[in-house]
PALUM-581615 format. One record per residue: residue in one letter; y, z, x of N, C-alpha, C in turn. Coordinates in steps of 0.2 Angstrom, whole numbers, padded with zeros to 4 digits, always signed. Each point is the difference from the previous one (the first is absolute). Layout:
! residues N
AYZXYZXYZX...
END
This chain:
! residues 335
M-0006+0000+0004+0006+0000-0004+0006+0000+0004K+0005-0004-0001+0006-0001+0004+0004+0007-0001P+0003+0002+0006+0005+0006-0001+0006-0002-0004R+0002+0004-0004+0006-0001-0005+0006+0004+0004I+0004-0004+0002+0006+0002+0004+0006+0000-0004A+0003+0005-0002+0007+0000-0004+0005+0000+0005V+0005-0004+0000+0006-0001+0004+0006+0001-0003D+0005+0005+0002+0006+0001-0002+0005-0006+0002V+0001-0005-0005+0004-0006+0002+0008+0002+0000M+0002+0006-0002+0007+0002+0000+0002+0003+0006G-0005+0002+0004+0001+0004+0006+0002-0004+0006G+0004+0002+0005+0001-0004+0006+0007-0002+0000D+0003-0002+0005+0007-0002+0001+0001-0008-0002H-0006-0004+0000+0001-0007-0001-0001-0002-0007G-0001+0005-0005+0000-0002-0007-0007-0002-0002P-0001-0002-0006-0007-0002-0002-0003-0006+0003A+0004-0005+0002-0002-0006+0002-0004+0000+0006E+0002+0005+0005-0004+0000+0007-0006+0004-0002V+0000+0005-0004-0006+0004-0001-0005-0004-0004I+0002-0004-0005-0004-0004-0004-0003-0006+0005E+0004-0002+0004-0003-0005+0005-0006+0003+0004G+0001+0006+0002-0006+0003+0004-0006+0001-0005C+0001+0002-0006-0005+0001-0005-0004-0007-0002V+0004-0005+0000-0003-0007-0001-0004-0002+0006M+0002+0002+0006-0004-0002+0006-0006+0004+0000A+0000+0007-0002-0006+0004-0001-0005-0003-0005A+0003-0002-0006-0005-0003-0005-0003-0006+0003R+0003-0004+0004-0003-0006+0003-0005+0001+0005D+0002+0005+0005-0003+0001+0006-0005+0005+0000L+0001+0005-0004-0005+0006+0000-0004+0000-0006D-0006+0003+0000-0004+0001-0006+0002+0006-0004V+0006+0000-0003+0003+0005-0004+0003-0002-0006E+0001+0005-0005+0004-0002-0006+0006+0004+0001V+0006-0003-0001+0006+0002+0001+0004+0001-0006L+0002+0006-0002+0004+0002-0006+0008+0001+0002L+0004-0004-0003+0007+0001+0002+0003+0005-0005V+0003+0005+0003+0003+0006-0004+0008+0000+0001G+0003-0001-0006+0007-0001+0000+0003-0003-0006R+0006-0002+0000+0004-0003-0006-0004-0007+0000E-0002-0001-0006-0004-0006-0002+0004-0007+0001A+0006+0000-0002+0005-0005+0001+0001-0002+0007D+0001+0005+0004+0002-0001+0007-0007-0002+0004A-0005+0002-0002-0007-0002+0003-0001-0007-0002R+0001-0002-0006-0002-0007-0002+0005-0005+0003A+0006+0002+0001+0005-0004+0003-0001-0001+0008A-0003+0005+0003-0002-0001+0007-0006-0003+0001L-0004-0001-0005-0007-0004+0001+0002-0007+0001A-0002-0003+0006+0001-0007+0001-0005-0005-0005E+0002-0006-0001-0004-0004-0004-0006-0002+0004G-0006+0001-0003-0006-0001+0003-0003+0006+0003A+0003+0006+0000-0003+0006+0002-0006+0002-0004P-0004+0004+0003-0006+0002-0004+0003+0005-0006A-0004+0000-0005+0002+0004-0006-0002+0007+0001L+0005+0004+0001+0000+0007+0001+0002+0004-0006R-0004+0006-0001+0002+0004-0005+0006+0004+0001I+0005+0000-0005+0006+0004+0001+0000+0006-0004V+0001+0006+0003+0000+0006-0004+0008+0002+0000H+0002-0001-0006+0008+0001-0001+0002+0008+0001A+0005+0001+0004+0003+0006+0001+0007-0001+0000P+0004+0002-0005+0007-0002-0001+0005+0004+0005D-0002+0005+0003+0004+0004+0004-0001-0001+0008V+0005+0002+0004-0001-0001+0007+0003+0006+0004I-0004+0003+0004+0003+0006+0004+0002-0003+0007A+0007+0000+0000+0003-0003+0006-0001+0004+0007M+0001-0004+0005-0001+0004+0007+0005+0006+0001D+0005+0000-0003+0005+0005+0000+0000+0005-0006D-0005-0001-0004+0000+0005-0006-0003+0007+0003P+0002+0005-0003-0003+0007+0002-0007+0000-0003I-0003+0005+0003-0007+0001-0002-0001+0002-0008E+0005+0002-0003+0000+0002-0007-0001-0006-0004A+0001-0006+0003+0000-0006-0004-0008-0001-0002V-0004+0003+0003-0007-0001-0001-0002+0002-0007K+0003+0006-0002+0000+0003-0007+0005-0003-0005A+0006-0002+0003+0005-0003-0005-0002-0007-0002K-0004-0003+0004-0002-0007-0002-0008-0001+0000P-0003+0003-0005-0007-0001-0001-0003-0007+0000D+0004-0004-0002-0002-0007-0001+0002-0005+0006A+0001+0004+0006+0002-0004+0006-0007-0003+0003S+0001-0005+0004-0006-0004+0002-0004+0005+0005I+0003+0004+0003-0004+0005+0005-0005+0004-0005N+0003+0003-0005-0003+0004-0005-0006-0004-0003A+0002-0006-0002-0005-0004-0004-0006-0002+0005G+0001-0001+0006-0005-0002+0005-0005+0006+0001M+0003+0006+0000-0004+0006+0001-0004+0001-0007G+0003-0001-0005-0003+0000-0007-0007-0004+0000L+0001-0006+0003-0006-0005+0000-0005+0003+0004L+0001+0003+0006-0005+0003+0004-0003+0006-0004R+0004+0004-0003-0002+0006-0003-0005-0002-0006N+0002-0005-0004-0004-0002-0006-0006-0005+0002G-0001-0001+0007-0006-0004+0002+0001-0008-0001E+0007-0002-0002+0001-0007-0001+0001-0004+0007A+0001+0004+0005+0001-0003+0007-0003+0005+0005D-0002-0003+0005-0004+0003+0006+0005+0003+0005A+0005-0003+0001+0005+0002+0005+0007-0003-0002F+0005+0004+0003+0007-0002-0002+0004-0001+0007V+0004-0005+0000+0004-0002+0006+0007+0000-0002T+0005+0003+0003+0007+0000-0001+0004-0001+0006A+0005-0003+0000+0005+0000+0006+0007+0003-0003G-0001+0005-0005+0006+0003-0003+0001+0007+0003N+0004+0004-0003+0002+0006+0002-0006+0005+0002T+0000+0001+0007-0006+0004+0002+0000+0007-0003G+0006+0004+0000+0000+0006-0003-0003+0000-0008A+0003-0005-0003-0002-0001-0007-0008-0001-0001T-0002-0004+0005-0008-0002+0000-0004+0007+0001L+0002+0004+0005-0003+0006+0001+0000+0004-0006T+0006+0001-0003+0000+0004-0006-0004-0002-0006A+0001-0007-0001-0004-0002-0006-0007+0000+0001A-0003-0001+0006-0007+0001+0002-0002+0007-0001L+0004+0005+0002-0002+0007-0001+0000+0002-0008L+0005-0003-0003+0001+0002-0008-0006-0003-0004R-0001-0007+0002-0004-0004-0005-0008+0000+0003L-0001+0001+0006-0007-0001+0003-0002+0007+0002G+0004+0004+0003-0002+0007+0002-0003-0001+0007R-0001+0006+0003-0003+0000+0007-0008+0000-0001I-0003-0002+0005-0008+0001+0000-0001+0007+0000P-0004+0003-0004-0002+0007+0000-0002+0002+0007G+0004+0005+0003-0002+0003+0007+0005-0003+0005I+0004-0005-0002+0005-0003+0005+0007+0004-0001A+0002+0003+0005+0006+0005-0001+0006-0005+0000R+0001-0005+0004+0006-0004+0000-0003-0007+0001P+0003-0005-0004-0002-0007+0002+0004-0002+0007A-0002-0005+0003+0003-0003+0006+0001-0007+0000L+0005-0003+0003+0001-0007+0001-0002-0002+0006G-0006-0004+0000-0003-0003+0006+0002-0007+0001M+0003-0002+0006+0002-0006+0002-0003-0003+0006V-0003-0006+0000-0003-0003+0005+0005-0004+0004V+0000+0001+0007+0004-0004+0004-0004-0003+0006A+0003-0005+0003-0003-0004+0005+0001+0004+0007T-0006+0002+0003+0001+0003+0007-0005-0003+0005G+0003-0001+0006-0004-0003+0005+0000-0008-0002E-0005-0004+0003+0000-0007-0001-0003-0002-0007E-0006+0003-0002-0003-0002-0006-0002+0006-0004S+0003+0006+0001-0002+0006-0003+0005+0002-0005L-0002+0005-0005+0004+0003-0005-0001+0007+0000T+0005+0003-0002+0000+0008+0000+0003+0002-0007L-0003+0004-0003+0002+0003-0007+0005+0006+0002L+0006+0000-0002+0004+0006+0001+0001+0003-0007L+0000+0007+0000+0001+0004-0006+0001+0007+0002D+0004+0003-0004+0004-0002-0006+0007-0003+0002M+0001-0006-0004+0006-0003+0002+0006+0002-0005G+0000+0005-0003+0006+0003-0004-0002+0002-0007A-0006+0001-0002-0001+0002-0006+0002+0008-0001N-0001+0003+0006+0002+0007+0000+0004+0002+0006A+0006+0002-0001+0004+0002+0006-0003+0007+0003D-0002+0004-0004-0003+0007+0003-0008+0000-0002S-0003+0002+0005-0008+0000+0000-0002+0006+0003R-0006+0002-0002-0003+0006+0003-0007-0003+0004P-0003+0004+0004-0005-0002+0004-0006-0003-0005A-0002+0003-0005-0005-0003-0004+0001-0007-0003H+0007-0001-0001+0002-0007-0002-0002-0005+0005L+0002+0001+0006-0001-0005+0005-0007+0000+0002V-0004+0005-0001-0007-0001+0001-0003-0005-0005Q+0002+0001-0006-0002-0005-0005+0002-0007+0001Y+0006-0001+0003+0003-0006+0001-0005-0003+0006A-0002+0004+0004-0004-0003+0006-0007-0003-0003H-0003+0004-0005-0006-0002-0003+0001-0006-0004M+0005+0000-0004+0001-0006-0004+0002-0006+0004G+0004+0000+0005+0001-0005+0005-0006-0003+0003A-0004+0005+0003-0006-0003+0003-0005-0004-0005A+0000+0003-0006-0004-0004-0005+0003-0007-0002V+0006-0001+0000+0003-0006-0001-0001-0005+0006M+0001+0002+0006-0002-0004+0006-0007-0002+0000E-0004+0005-0002-0008-0002+0001-0002-0005-0006R+0002+0002-0006-0002-0004-0006+0004-0007-0001M+0006+0000+0001+0004-0006-0001+0001-0004+0006H+0000+0003+0006+0001-0004+0006-0006+0000+0005G-0006+0003-0002-0006-0001+0003+0000+0003+0007I+0004+0006+0001+0000+0003+0007-0005+0006-0001A-0006+0000+0004-0004+0005+0000+0002+0006+0003S+0000+0006-0002+0002+0006+0003+0007+0000+0002P+0005-0001-0004+0007-0002+0002+0003+0006+0004R+0004-0002+0006+0003+0005+0004+0006+0003-0004V+0000+0007-0001+0006+0003-0003+0004+0004+0005G+0006-0002+0000+0005+0004+0004+0005+0003-0004L+0003+0006+0003+0005+0004-0003+0007-0002+0004V+0005-0002-0004+0006-0001+0004+0004+0006+0001S+0001+0001+0007+0003+0006+0002+0005-0002+0006I+0003+0005+0003+0004-0001+0006-0003+0000+0007G-0006+0001+0000-0004+0000+0006-0008-0001-0002E-0004-0002+0005-0007-0001-0001-0004+0007+0000E+0003+0005+0004-0004+0006+0000+0000+0003-0007D-0006+0004-0001-0001+0003-0007+0006+0005-0001S+0002+0003+0005+0005+0005-0001+0007-0002-0001K+0001-0007+0000+0007-0003-0001+0001-0001-0007G+0007+0001-0002+0002-0001-0007+0002+0006-0003N+0002-0001-0007+0002+0006-0004-0006+0003-0003Q+0002+0005-0004-0006+0004-0002-0004-0004-0005L+0003-0005-0003-0004-0004-0005-0005-0004+0004T+0002-0003+0005-0005-0005+0004-0005+0004+0004I+0002+0006+0002-0005+0004+0004-0005+0003-0005E+0001+0002-0006-0005+0002-0005-0004-0006-0002V+0003-0006-0001-0004-0006-0002-0004-0002+0006N+0002+0000+0006-0004-0002+0005-0006+0005+0001R+0001+0006-0001-0006+0005+0000-0005-0002-0006A+0002-0002-0006-0004-0001-0006-0004-0007+0002L+0004-0005+0002-0004-0006+0001-0005+0000+0006R+0002+0005+0005-0005+0001+0005-0007+0002-0003A+0001+0004-0005-0006+0003-0003-0003-0004-0006S+0003-0006-0001-0003-0004-0005-0005-0005+0002D-0003-0004-0004-0005-0005+0002+0003-0007+0001L+0007+0000+0000+0003-0007+0002+0000-0001+0007N+0001-0006+0002+0000-0002+0007+0007+0001+0002F+0002+0006+0001+0007+0002+0002+0001+0000+0007I+0005-0004+0002+0001-0001+0007+0006+0004+0003G+0003+0004-0004+0005+0005+0002+0007-0003-0002N+0005+0003+0004+0007-0002-0002+0001-0007+0004V+0005-0003-0004+0002-0006+0003+0008+0000-0001E+0003-0003+0005+0008+0000+0000+0002-0007-0004A+0006+0000-0003+0002-0005-0004+0000-0007+0005G+0002+0001+0006+0000-0006+0004-0006-0003+0002Q-0006+0004-0001-0007-0003+0001-0002-0004-0006L+0003+0001-0006-0003-0004-0006+0000-0007+0001P+0005-0004+0003+0000-0007+0000-0005-0002+0005R-0003+0004+0004-0006-0002+0005-0007+0002-0003Y+0000+0000-0007-0007+0001-0003-0003+0007+0002A+0004+0005+0000-0003+0007+0002-0005+0003-0005A+0001-0003-0006-0005+0003-0005-0001-0005-0006D-0005+0001-0003-0001-0004-0006+0004+0003-0006V+0001+0007+0000+0003+0003-0005+0005+0005+0003A+0006+0000-0002+0005+0004+0003+0003+0005-0005V-0001+0006+0000+0002+0005-0005+0006+0004+0002M+0004+0001-0005+0007+0003+0001+0002+0002-0007D+0005+0005+0000+0004+0002-0006+0004-0006-0003G+0002+0000-0006+0004-0006-0003+0007+0000+0003F+0003+0005+0002+0006+0000+0003+0000-0004+0007T-0005+0002+0004+0000-0004+0006-0002-0007-0001G-0005-0001-0004-0003-0007-0002+0006-0005-0002N+0004+0003-0005+0005-0004-0002+0005-0002+0005I+0002+0004+0005+0004-0001+0005-0003-0005+0005I-0006+0001+0001-0004-0005+0005+0000-0007-0003I-0002-0001-0006+0000-0007-0003+0007-0003+0000K+0005+0004-0002+0006-0003+0000+0003-0002+0007T-0002+0004+0005+0002-0001+0006-0003-0007+0003V-0007+0000-0002-0004-0006+0002+0003-0006-0003E+0002+0000-0006+0003-0005-0004+0007-0002+0003G+0004+0005+0002+0006-0002+0002+0000-0003+0007V-0005+0002+0004+0000-0002+0007-0003-0008+0000S-0005-0001-0005-0002-0007-0001+0005-0004-0002E+0004+0002-0005+0006-0005-0002+0005-0001+0006L+0001+0005+0004+0005+0000+0006-0003-0005+0005F-0007+0000+0001-0003-0004+0005+0000-0007-0002F-0002-0002-0006+0000-0007-0002+0007-0002-0001G+0005+0004-0002+0007-0002-0001+0002-0002+0007E-0001+0004+0005+0002-0001+0007-0003-0007+0003L-0006-0001-0002-0004-0006+0002+0003-0006-0003R+0002+0000-0006+0003-0005-0003+0007-0002+0003R+0003+0006+0001+0007-0001+0003-0001-0004+0007A-0005+0003+0004-0001-0003+0007-0002-0007+0000V-0004-0002-0005-0002-0007-0001+0006-0005-0001R+0005+0003-0004+0006-0004-0002+0005-0001+0006M-0001+0004+0005+0006+0000+0005+0000-0006+0004T-0005-0003+0002+0001-0007+0004-0005-0005-0003P+0001-0006+0002-0004-0006-0003-0007+0001+0003W-0001+0003+0006-0006+0001+0003-0004+0005-0003N+0003+0005-0002-0003+0006-0004-0002-0003-0007L+0004-0004-0003-0001-0003-0006-0007-0004+0000A+0000-0004+0005-0006-0004+0001-0006+0004+0001A+0000+0005+0004-0005+0005+0001-0002+0003-0007G+0005+0002-0004-0001+0003-0006-0004-0004-0005L+0002-0007+0000-0004-0004-0004-0007-0001+0002V-0001+0000+0006-0007-0001+0002-0004+0006-0002L+0003+0006+0001-0004+0007-0002+0001+0002-0007R+0004-0004-0004+0001+0003-0007-0006+0002-0004S-0005-0005+0000-0006+0002-0003-0003+0006+0002E-0001+0001+0006-0003+0006+0003+0004+0006-0001L+0007+0000+0000+0004+0005-0001+0000+0003-0007R-0001-0005-0005+0000+0001-0007-0007+0004-0001K-0005-0002+0003-0007+0003-0001+0001+0008+0003S+0003+0000+0005+0001+0007+0003+0004+0005-0005Q+0005-0003-0002+0005+0004-0005-0004+0002-0006R-0004-0005-0003-0004+0002-0006-0006+0005+0002R-0003+0000+0006-0005+0004+0002+0003+0007+0001L+0006+0001+0002+0003+0006+0001+0004+0003-0006D+0000-0004-0006+0003+0002-0006-0005+0004-0004Y+0001+0006-0001-0006+0004-0004+0000-0002-0007A+0005-0003-0003-0001-0003-0007-0005-0005+0000E-0002-0003+0005-0005-0005+0000-0007+0003-0001Y-0001+0006+0001-0006+0004-0001-0001+0003-0007G+0005-0001-0004-0001+0003-0007+0005+0005-0002G+0005+0002+0005+0004+0005-0001-0003+0007+0000A+0002+0005-0004-0003+0007+0001-0005+0001-0006Q-0006+0003+0001-0004+0002-0005+0001+0007-0001L+0001+0002-0007+0001+0007-0002-0007+0003-0001L-0002+0004+0005-0007+0003+0000+0000+0007-0003G-0004+0001-0004-0001+0007-0003+0002+0000-0008V+0002-0005-0003+0001+0000-0007-0006-0004-0003E-0001+0001-0007-0005-0003-0004+0001-0007-0001G+0000-0004+0005+0001-0007-0001+0002-0003+0006V-0001-0007+0001+0001-0004+0006+0008-0002-0001V+0004+0002+0004+0007-0002+0000+0003-0002+0007F+0003-0005+0000+0003-0003+0006+0008-0001-0001V+0003+0003+0005+0008-0001+0000+0002-0005+0005A+0002-0006-0002+0002-0004+0005+0008+0001+0002H+0002-0003+0006+0007+0001+0002+0004-0004-0005G+0006+0003-0002+0005-0002-0004+0002-0007+0001R+0000-0002+0007+0002-0007+0002-0006-0005+0000S-0006+0002-0003-0006-0004+0001+0002-0007-0003D-0003-0005+0004+0000-0007-0002-0006-0001-0004A-0001-0007-0001-0006-0001-0004-0007+0001+0004R+0000-0001+0007-0005+0001+0004-0002+0007+0000A+0005+0004+0000-0001+0008+0001-0003+0002-0007I+0002-0003-0006-0003+0002-0006-0007-0002+0000L-0001-0006+0002-0007-0002+0001-0004+0005+0004G+0003+0002+0006-0004+0005+0004-0001+0007-0004G+0004+0002-0004-0001+0006-0004-0005-0001-0005I+0000-0006-0003-0006-0001-0005-0006-0001+0003R-0001-0003+0006-0006+0000+0004-0002+0007+0002A+0004+0004+0002-0002+0007+0002-0002+0004-0006A+0003-0001-0005-0002+0004-0006-0007-0003-0003A-0001-0006+0000-0006-0003-0002-0006+0003+0005E+0001+0000+0006-0005+0003+0005-0001+0007-0001A+0005+0004-0002-0001+0007-0002-0004+0001-0006V+0001-0005-0005-0005+0000-0006-0007-0001+0002R-0001-0006+0004-0006-0002+0002-0004+0005+0004T+0003+0004+0004-0003+0005+0004-0001+0006-0004D+0002+0001-0006+0000+0006-0004+0003+0006+0004M+0006-0002+0002+0004+0005+0004+0001+0006-0004L+0002+0000-0006+0001+0006-0004-0005+0005+0000A-0006-0003-0001-0006+0004+0000-0001+0004+0006H+0001-0003+0006-0001+0003+0006+0006+0005+0001L+0006-0001-0002+0005+0005+0000-0002+0006-0004R-0003-0001-0006-0002+0006-0004-0005+0004+0004D-0005-0003+0003-0005+0003+0004+0003+0004+0005I+0005-0002+0004+0004+0003+0005+0003+0007-0003A+0003-0001-0006+0004+0005-0003-0005+0006-0002A-0007-0002-0002-0005+0005-0001-0002+0004+0006R+0000-0004+0006-0003+0003+0006+0005+0003+0004V+0007-0002+0000+0005+0003+0004+0006+0002-0005P-0001+0005-0004+0005+0002-0005+0005+0004+0004A+0007+0000-0002+0005+0004+0003-0002+0007+0000R+0000+0003+0006-0003+0007+0000+0003+0005-0004D+0007+0000-0001+0004+0005-0004+0000-0002-0007G-0001-0006-0001+0000-0003-0007+0007-0001-0003R+0005+0001+0004+0007-0001-0003+0002-0007+0001A+0005-0002-0004+0002-0007+0001+0006+0001+0005
END
């Protein structure tokens, strides 16, 4: 049976047209059923002539990027809420949105709830590391404040994702800290290090942020405050690098000629380093498969999000996360 992927066509900075183009690409290239969630008139207007017939689930309201979190309750018919409703009612197997991240997290908690035993959900994001390697970073900002038990659960969930969805046997789990020694870090990382040393995970110890681009681990665990700073720094440095590269190419005719020769390979490198190409961030720990794509996602990034969501469905990722929650519950039981 084809995975049914609901996509929020109202989310993102480029409007419905770019999101729907990605949905059409997915319907043509992937073995999935795509449901378009949003304003029906806008969705139909964005569907190009000759596009596959896609089901549209009308959602009259939109939660904007700058809307406060209260908009989740104030706009019950918004596309993000409608997508979560499809998941909850069993009408979709996964939901992908490039919309407001805070609203997505809130809507998931309100409409889907946490997996029993999971203290806090986490945003897990796959990034390119090394030449042909990937690392899952989590938490990327779902929780600014975390306790040791939360990070231990993140480690177990992250290892399951890399094993099931990316085929890595016994994924290497690292804890992001300010030094490799077990004694380095704040009280949170010291306690988490001790707990992970005692776990059945393939824990390789602390890793520093500067080691992550060199494929230091398959899973890199951190609190959401740290993770959000890291991913935004990576994004900013990437934009600066490629911006400076474009500027250098335009400086002289010789540079321009070299740039034209290398353009195809440079574009490949830029896409490989763009985490949006790997499906955005997966919200782990809620009762549903939810992916949050970057707000600036183009059609190919939306395609990547749909592909990742379909893989999570096919590998029955949700069932494995439920098993983890039963085996590794939060010790103090508090949220």
